[in-house]
N, C-alpha and C positions, 0 to 999 in steps of 0.2 A: 505465461508472461512473455511479452516480446522484449520489453526494455524496462530498466529500473534506473531512475536518475534522482539525484538530490536537488532540492530547490531551497538551499539554506539548511540550517540545523534542525528544523522542525517540520518540513514538508518533504514528503517523498512522492515522486511521480511514477506511477506504475502504468505502463502501456500494455494493453491486451489486444487480442484479435478483435475485429470489428463486431460490435454487438455483445461482447462478453463483460464489459466493465461493470455494468450495473449488478450482474449476478455475483461477480467476484467481490465487489464492494459490500454487498449485503452479507456475503459469507464472512468477510473480515469483521464487519460490525457484529454479527451474531456470535462470532468466536469470542468476543469480549476480551481480547488481548489487553492486558493492563497498560501496555505502552501506546496504544492507539487512542487518541482523543476523539477522532471521527474521520469519516471519509466523505468525499464528494466525487461523483462519477459522471462521466459523459458516456459516449458510445464506445470509445476504445481507450479512454484515459481515466485514471483514478488519482486524485490528490488525497494523500493520507497524512493527517496531522498528528504529530506527537508533541509531548510536553517539552522535550528538551533533546539535545544531541545524543545522550545516552539511550533514551527510549528509541530514538531513530535507529541507532546501531542495532538494538535488539530486534526491532521490526525488520530490518534488512536481513539479519540472520535468519529469522523465521521465513521470510518470503523466499530467500534463496534456497533454503532447505526444502520448501514445498514446490517451488517452481524453478528448477535449475535452468539457467540461460545457456 
């Protein structure tokens, strides 16, 4: 993870190295975390949708524990 940013209370933007976003997004989807509604990825950016701000907070905790910045 290169960068983690919030885009409102339900969208989290995760920046990865070039070419890694799709693999990371698939891993997040397959993990079936209850707070994640879905992902959309490009080459180095993933948009992660959550249902609400509380779910977004839980997602950020998980991501930071897995990918310390």
